[in-house]
N, C-alpha and C positions, 0 to 999 in steps of 0.2 A: 710615233716611234720614239717618244721620250719616256723615260722612267721618272714619274713625278716625284717619287720619294728620293731617288738618288740625284735628281736634277742632271741627268746625263742620258746619253742614248740607251735605248732598250736593246742591247746587243742581241739578246736571245731572240727577240721578235724579228730583228733585222736578219738574223741567220735563217730563221724559219721561212722568211719571205725570199730567201736566196738573193738578197741584195748585196752588192759589193761594199764591204765595210769601209773601204778606203775613201769613198765619196763623202762620208760623214765627217765634217770638219770639227775641230775642237770648239766646244761651246764656251763663249766668252761671257763672263759676268759683267754687269754694268759697273761703271766707275773705274775702269782700267785704261791706262794709256796703251793703246795697241801698237802704235808706231808713230812716225812723223811724216808730214806731207812729202810725197815723192818729189824729187828734184825737177822732173819735167812739169809737174803741176805747179810747183813754185814759180818756174819761169813763165808758164802760161798765164798765171793769175797775178803775179807780182807779190805773192805772199811769201813769208819766211817759212822755216821748217817747223810750222806749228804742230802741236800734238793732235793725233787723231784718237778720240776717246770713245769707248763703248758706253752707250747710255741705255735706258729702258727703251729698247728699239722697236716697240710698237707704240703708237701714240697713246693708247690706253695705259700702258706701263708708265710712260712719262707723266701722264695726267695724274695717276694715282700717286706717283712720287712727288708731284707738285701740289697735292691736296693736304692741307694741314690737319690730318686725322688726329683727334685729341687723345683717344684712348681705345682700349679693346672693345668698348661698347659703341663705337662709332662705325657707321657704314658710309661709303662714298657713293654718290650718284652723279655720274657724268652725263650731262644733258646736252644732246645735240640731235642730229638727224636720227641717230640711234641713242638709246639710253643704256648705260651699263651700271648695274647696282651690285655692290658686293662689299667684302671686308678684306683686310690684310690678315693673313694667317701665317704662323711660323712654319706650318707643315701642310701638305695637301690634305684635303678632306674628301676621300673617295668612298662613297657609301651608296646604299640603295636610294637614299633621299636625294643625293646630288644627281643621280641618274634620273630619278623620277621627276624632279623639278628642273632638270636641264641646266645645272650649274657647272661651270668649268673651273679647273685649277690651272692658272696661267702663271708663268714666271714673272717675278717682279724685281724690284731693286733691293739690295742688301739681303738677298736670300729669301725675301718674303714671297709667299704665294698669294696671288690675287684670286680669291674665290669669288666668282661673279656670274651674273646672268646678263645676256643681251636682251634688251627689251625694245620693242617697236616704239621709237621716241617721237620727236617732233616732226617726223617726216609727214605725218598726216596733216598737221597744221600747215606745213610748207605746201603740201598739195592743195589744201583748201585755198590758200592765197593764190596759187597758180590758177585754180579753177575760176575764182572770182575775177582775177585780173584778165584772163583770156576771154571772159564774158563781158568785159567793159567796165567792171567795177574796180576802180583803182583804190586799193586798200592795202595797208602795210601791217606788219605783225603787231605793233603797239595798238592799232585800232581794233584788230581782231581780238586781242586779249581783253581790251577794255569792254568791247561789246559782249564778249562771253561772260565777263564778270557781272554784267547787268541783264543777263538772259532771263526771259520770262519763264521758260521751261528749264529750270536748273537741275532737274532730276533725270533728264534723258541721258542715256549712256550707250556707248558702242563697245564692242570687243575689237580692239585694234588688230587682233590676229585673225579675224574672220576673213574668209577668202574674198569677200566683196572689196576689201581694202588693199589687196595685193598690188594691183596696178590698174585702177579704174580710169576711164577716160575723163570722168568728172567726179572728184572726191566729194563735193557737196551733194551731188545727186546720189552717190553711193551711201552716204550717211543718212540721207532722207529715206532711201529705200530700206536700209537696215532697220531704222526705227519703226517703220510701218510693218515690216515683216516680223519684228519681234513684239508687236502689239503695244508699242509705246505711243504711237500716234504719228501725225504728220508735222514735220518741222518746216518752217517757211523762211524765217529771217536769219541773217548772218550770225547774230549773237547766239541764238538757240542751237544752230548747227555746230558752231565752234565749241559751245559748252558741252555738247554731247561727246565731242572728240576729246576735250580736256578731261572730262570725267572718266572716259575710257583709259586714258594714259595714266592718270593717278591711281585708278583702280588696280592697274597692273603693278604700279609701284607698291601699293599696299600689300597685294598678294605676294610679291617678291620678297618684301621685308618679312612677312609672316613665315614664308618658306625658309628664308635665310636663318631666322631665329630657331626654327625647328632643326635645321642642319647643324648649326654651331652649338645648340643647347643652351643658349642664354639670350637675354633681351638686348635689343638694340635701343640705345637711348637717344642717339643723335644721328641725323643724316646730314652729311656734308655735301652740298650740291655745288658742282663746279661745271664749267663749260659755258658755251654761248647761251644755253637755255635759261640761265639764271637771270638774264636781263628781263625775263618775263616774270614780274613780281606776282602776278596772279597764279601762275603755275607753281611758284614756290609756296604760296599761301595754301593752295589746294593740296599740295603734297603734305604739308604739315597737318592740315585738317583731316585728310584721308588716312594718314598713317598714325596720327596721334603722337608723332615724334617731334623733338626739337629739330628745326631745320636751320642750318648755318650755311650761308652762301659765300662763294668765292674761293679761289680766283676764277675769273672768266677764262683766262688763257692758261689753264693748269698744265697742259702738255708742254708749253714753252717754259714755264717755271720749272717743271720736273726735269726736262732735258738740260736746262742750264745748271740746276742744282747738282745733278749727277756729274756734270763736267767739272764743277767747282770742287766736288768731293774728290774726284779723280786727280785733280791738280793739287790737292792738299789745302785749299783755301777754307773749306768747311769740313768739320770732323765727320758728320754723319747726317742722316735724314732727320733725326730728332732735333739736332742743332739747327739744321736748315729750316 
C-alpha cells in the first residue's frame, strides 16, 4: 500500500480497498529525532530524557546503511541465514524484469531505494551442521567450510530453492538424494555434501548479479559482502570465483553500524552516509 515513487501511502489504492485512511500514520524518514524518552520510562529505567531517533527500521535497511558501498557499480551482499543482494538506487526500478526476477524496491536511508532480492542463504549449511550434530558427529562451521574446500567431488551442485530443501528431516540426506535424482551421483562424505551446498548458494549469487546487471543496465564491478557469513573465507572466495567480481568483506555487524550511524546523523555528529 505504498507508492514507491512518492515514498508515501498509495491513497488511491487504499480508497479502492475501502480502508479507513486515518489508520495510516505519517511515514517517518530515518535520521530524525522523533521525540524524547517519556517521563515514566525515565523513572523506570533511570535514564534521562534521551532522544528517540528514527533509523533504517528493518535490519536490512540498517545493514545497507552500515555497508561502505564505494560507488554506483558496487552491489551489497548481506550474508546470514538469508542472503540479500542488491544495489542502492536513487529511485525505484519497477519493470517487467524486476517482476520476472523477483526483485523488490524497499525504502532505505537518505531517500535511497534498496533494490534487492532475497536468496536462500546459509540456512542450508546451518541445517547440515544440525543434521550431523544430531547424528553424533560433533562438527562446527569452520570445520565444515574447511572440509568443503578440500572436497573430492567439487563440481556437485544443488538448487537451494528445490522443494527437497524446504524443511527436510535430515539436510545431508536431502542433498544426497537430490544429487542422485539429478544424475550427478552419490555423495558420501561431509566435505562433498557441504561443497554441493556451497556451490548451489554461490550459483544463486552469480545468477542474481547477472539479473541485477540486466535490470539496472550496467555492470557490477564490486560485491561488498557483510554480515556473519563473511567469517567463512571459503564462501567469500567461491563468491568471487563464481561471479568474477571483486569481493570486499566487512563489516560483520553491518546492522549495528548502520543503526548507530543514522542516530549520529540525526544528532548532527556526522553529516551524511558518505561521510560516515
